[in-house]
C-alpha positions, 0 to 999 in steps of 0.5 A: 499500499502507498499513502500520499499526502493530497491538498484536498483528501488529506492522506490517500492509500492507494492499494492492489492494481491502482497503486501498480499504475501509479507508475505506468508512463501513461498516468505519470505523463498526467502529471504535466497536464494541468487540470484547468489549462489555461486558467493558470493565467487568471489564477495563479495558483491553479497549477494542480495537474491531472495526476492529483486529480485522478488520485482523488478521482480512485479515492472517491471511488474507492469509498464509494464501493465500500459504501454500496458494498462492492468488491472483488473484481468488479470493484478493481476494474472501477478502481483501475478506471477511475486511476487511468480515466484521464490518462486519453487527455491532450495538453491542456486537459480540454483546451485542444481537444476539439483540434483534435477530435476534428482530426482524429475523431477521438475524445478523452476518453477513447482510452483503447491503445493505451489501457489495453497495450504496453505497461498499463495492459501489463499490469491489469494482466498481473491482477487479473483485470481485463484491460478492454472492461476497464477502457470500457468503463472509461468510455462510460460503458456499464453500470458500473461506469456511472461512478466514473463517467456519469452524471453523478460521479466521483470525476465531478466530485473531485474537481470542483473541490480541488479546483476551487481549493486551488483556484482560491474561490469559494464556489466549488465546495460541496460535502462530497463526503455526504454525495458519497455516502448517499448513492444508491443504485436502482434499476440499474442507475445511480441515484441519490437515496432518499432525503436529497434533493438539497445535496444535489442542487449543492453539487449543481449549484457549485458547478453553476457558480464556477463556471463564469469565475473559474471555467469561462472566465473570458481571460480563461476563454481567450487564451484558450481561443489562442491555444488553439489557434495555434494548435492548428497552425502547428498541424496544417504547417509542420509535420507533427500530427493530431496523434503526436499532438494528442500524447503531448505534455503542456511543456512539448506543446508550449515548446512546439508553438514557439518553435514553428514560424506559423504558431510562434506568436500564439505561442510568444503571445501565451508564454508572455500572457501577452493576451488578445483583448474582447472585442465583443462579447455578445449575449445570446440573444444578440446572436443568430441561429446561423452562428450559434449552429456555425461549423468549425470551418463556417467559424473559420469563414467568418473570422476571414470575413470580420479581418477582410473588413476591418482591414487587418490580417486574419490571425487578428480575429478569433471568433468564440462561438460556445455550443448551446447551453446545457446543464447535464447534472439536471438529469440526476436522479433523486430518490423522492417519497420512494419515486426516483424522479429528476433533479430538474423536474423535483427542483425549483433551483435547479431550473433557475439554474438553467435559466441563469446559465442562458444569461450567462452566456456570451459570444466572444471576439477577441483581437490584439489590443491595438485592433479592438475597435476595428474588429469589434465594429466589424463583427458587429456588422459582417455577423449581423449582432444586435447589440445595441452599440453595447459590443462587450456586455459583462455577464453580470449584467441583468440579462433579458431571460430571466422570469419567475414564471420559468421557476414555477 
């Protein structure tokens, strides 16, 4: 058994298959992948890694298994999946995942080649744990996968607390101990036991508060967009392909960006925190459906049009269109009066959070500081935005969508 001191869970005891997996190269690589990608450019202390997060997920999974009285090989598969669940992440975590996925068709949970081959597979085989079964759990296949890749998963419980701790914000605090203790399976679905509507609400409230202050902070979004543009330039103009980039760590990608002509400007700006500024920060009601649903190629075409209208180079315009608002956790099952109900059907608070999420949504157009005014005005013309002259609208400004009748 190995005992590891953790900043969030204090001492974590790692034994069996999980302990032997710790020193495999795919898991050790996670020490060099920041959990929050470019968020450290907003919160300097947010330098925690996917490695420590994976330890936290293992710890909570182990406690959940004990509570649910799941043991033997079934439990070992879950423990292995918890330690390995993030080995498929690209450098800077989710930041360049879309760039990689467009070229490979693989998301971060497509880990079969990492889990079923080489050192990881050898460790799993030594413990009598089927590598294919572990890879399936990480993909979200099977009943027990809900513990590590579901709506009530221990992954979410750990990262909310850990991200809040390392950024220093007070919003991610949840009672993960109670959440783990109240998990139960009913008809194959992982739900919260009777009397835990407020416990489930706390999880969604923490996520809703962390989103605008941490995960979607405008500086984090700008730096992420610049990183993606640099990674695209790297793949389009060098011998580096998407599979190679996918297996880099943060440092390797940073160096690659700064040492190739097409990506050097973005790499330097990110290294020096010389970031683009917001030329447009528009509410959802200001944006047409053609733009909301635009493909990557259509967005790049819009960027070129805006750049031409503003008379700047194409690299001086980045258009950032988030997906339509969604709250996957709102469908969490909670036992109420002996009946499993969806949280969004049971909770007025959750329905209010869904409306707030829509109000917090923003389309961004970013440009170097010298071109902000020209790019902002060009974007308004080219994209047909209905901003009434307010190109940058703060997230905390009251929106136009809230209605108490929606909460009833």
